[in-house]
N, C-alpha and C positions, 0 to 999 in steps of 0.2 A: 534691941533689934529682934524682929520676929524670927522664929525658927523657920528654916527653909531646907529643902533637899535638892541635890543636883539631879537634873534629868537630861536625857538626850532623846531626840526623835530620829528615826531612820525610816527609809522606804525599803521594804523587804520584797524579795523575789524580783528584783530589778537591779540593773547596774547603772541606772540614771535617776537623778532626783525627780520627784513629782510624778513618778509612775509607781507601780507595785502597790504594796499595802502599807500604809503608814503605821508606825509603832512608837509608843512612848516607853522609854526605859527609865525607871526611877531608881536611883542608886541610894545606898546607905539607908535602906528602908526597914532595918531590923526592929526599930522601935515603934513602927506604925501598928495600929489596931486594924482589924478587918474593916471596920466602919470607915476609918480614915482612908484606907486603900480604895475602898469602893467610891468614896467621895472624890478622890483625886482622879480615878478612872472616868467618873462621870464628867469631871471638869475637862479632861482632855477630849472626851467624846470621840475617841477613835474606836475602831472595832475591838482592839485589845490594848491594854497597858500592862506591863510586866514590872514587878517590884523585886529588887535584888536584895537579898538578906544574907547574913553569915550562914554557912552550911552547918547542918547538924553534925556531919562527919567532916573533919578538917581535911580529909583526903579528897573531898569534892570541891568544886569551884565555888558554888553558891547554892543557897536555897532560893527558889523563885516562886512567886505567886502571880497568877494571871487573872485579869478581870475584864469582862465585857463592861460597857457602861452601866449594865443592870445587874450583873451577878458575877461571882467567881466561877472559874472553870478549871478542871483538873489538869488539862493539857491542851496546848495549841501549837501549831507548827510555826506560824510566822513570828510570834513572840520568841519562841525558842531559837530559831535561826538568827533573828536580828539581835537578840541579847547575846548569844554566843559570839557572834562576829564582833559586837562592841567590846565584850570582855577580852576577847583574844587580841584585838588591835590595841587595847589599852595596855596589855601585858607584854607585847612583842614589838620589835622593830624589824624592818626589812622583811624578807621572805621567811615564812615559818609553816610548820605543820604540827598542829597541837590538838589535844582533846580537851574540850570544856565539858565538865560533868555537872549537870544541873539537877538538883533535887526538886522535882515537881510534885504536885499533889497526886498525880497519877502514878508516880514512881520515878526511878532514876533514869535520866535521859542523857546519854553520852552524845556529844556533838563533835565531829571532826571538822576543824577549821583549817583551811590551807590558803596561804597567800603566795602568789608568784608574780612578781612585778606589780602591775595594776589590778590583777585579777584576784579576787577573794571569793571562796566558796565554803559554805558550811553544809554538812550532811548529818542529819539526826537519825537515830534509830528509834522507831516508835516504842514507847514503854509498854504498850499493851497490844498484843496481836489482835487485829480486827476480826470480827465474826458477824454473821448475819443474825438478826433476830427473827422470831417466829412470824411477826407481823408482815403480811404481804399486801400492800396497799392496792386498792382497786384502780385499774388503769383509767377508767372513765373519770373517777374523782380526781386523780392526779392531773389529768388533762384539764378538767374544769378549774382546778385550783391554780393552774398556770395560764389560763386563757388560750389553751390549744385544743386542737381536735384530737380525739383518742388515737387516730391513725398516726399522729406525730409523736406518740410515745413508743419507744422501742429502738432497736430490736430486742434489747434485754428486757427483763421483767423488773418493774420497780420493786424496791425492797428497803427495809430499814436495817442498817448495819451500825455496829458500835465498836469502839476501841478506846474507852475512856469516855469521850462524848459520843453521841449518836446522831445520825443524820438519815433523812429519807433520801434515797438515791433514785433519781428520775432520768432514765436514758431518753435522749431526744433524737429524733430520726434525722435531723438536718440542721445545718448552721442557721438557715433562715428561721426555722422554728425556735431554735435556741435564742436568737436575737429578739424574737417577738415575746418570749415568755415573760410574764410578770405575775406576781401573786394577785389572785382575784378573790375577793370576799363575796359571799360567806363560805365559798367552797374551800378557800385556804384554811380557815380556822377549823372546819370540819376535818380536813385532811390531817392537820397537825394533831388534832385531838385523837383521831383514830390511830395515827401512827405513834403517838406518845412522844413526839419530839417537837422542837420549835424551829428546825432548820431543814431546808431542802437543797441538795446538791444536784445540779443538772449537768449532764455531760453528753458529748457527741463525738464520734470519730471524725478525724480530719486528716486522712492520709494524703501525703503530698503537699501539705500546707505549711511545712516547716515545723510542725508539731504533730503529736499523735492524737491528742484529745484537746477539745475546747470545753471549758466548764464555766458555770456560774453558781453562786451560792446565795440564797435568800434566807434571812432570819429576822424579819421585821419585829417580832415580839421580843427578841433579845436586844433590840435597839440597833440592829444592823440591817437596814433595808436591802443592801447588797454588799457583799464582801469582795474586795479586789483579788484576794488570794487566801485560800483556806488550807493550810498545810495539814491539819488534822483530818479534814474531810478527804483530802487527796490520799493520805495514808490509808484511811479506812476504805477507800475505793477498792483497795486490793481484795477485800472480802466480797464486794459486789461483783467484781470481775471474775473471781474464782467460782462463785455459785452460778454464774452464767456461762461457765465453761469457756471463758475468754482468756485464760492464762495457760501457757505451756509449762511443762516441767522445767525447772532450772531457774536461771536469772532472767527476768524481764525488766527492761528499763524503758520508761515512757516519758516523753516530754509533754507537759500539760500547760496550756495557756488559759489564764483566767483574767477577768477584769477588763477584757477588751471592750465590751459593750458599754462600760461606764467610764471609758477614757483613762483607765489606769492599768495598762497591760502588765501582766505578771507571768513569769515563767517558772514552773516548778519541775523538778526531776523526781520521778517516782521509780524506785527500784524494789522489785519484789523477788524474794527467794522462795520458790515453791519446791518442796521436797516430798516425794511420795504422796502427792496430792494435797499436802498440808502446807500452810504458810509457816515458813521458818523465821523470816525476818522481813520487815518493811522499812525502807529508808526514804527520807525526803531531803532533797538538796536544793539550795538556791543561794543567792547572794543578797547583799544589802548595801545601801549607801547612806552615809550620815547626811542629815538635813539641818538640824538645829540643836542647840543646847542652851541650858539656862538653869534657873532655880525656881522651885515652886514652893509657896508657903504651905505650912501644915494646916489642915482644916481643924 
């Protein structure tokens, strides 16, 4: 009989199936090589696949490794949230409040998972405090790369920020412009080369619309034409907001919607703790719902 491993898929940052961001969780993956994990991630062809392995420290829940279809990444929000919810539900019955501690390539990530009745929520603390990079992309090039007019970029300044992964942040002036935006060649490749990244996170303010921000994320060279929900980019957004003087001192909690334009609405909660003008902690919260399970053969 051929060797297989159990897997589960979940939709993350949503409380209903077939919305949010799909995730594959491969269990019992301690014996896999990096090449095998990359092959399996390419087979699932989701924005990310997470592999669960025994922890290096037995006090922690698990070691995990996260892969795009094309490459491994050190940290990502939606795999962390979805995996933590799956592991917590597998270990508990009824209502619970627990901490799942994941050893990720970017560092240790504690995730608080709570279930009360039919509601379950996970909140992670970003393993790396985000910060802006020196690169300040040209507004005209950002607009050209997205098929927009330069006047539709703003009111913040575009920038590159990092916190494990790095993203180009493009503030968009309106929901209408956000809906029209699409990567345009050759300007897109020029922008990514100048910025030194392969992903752009677009956001606009949406006061009174049931959320604070609407976002989109494009990363076509990483095998992700558009991502329904990007937890890591949402966490790193804290640095972009801070350097544009858009954060007050103390605790700020923002509701962020992503994936609406591609038919997979996702809701993320971003909590930023700013003390004496510096980021003290950044947390991302959301929920997830199970969709499928099975076994996958080893490559």
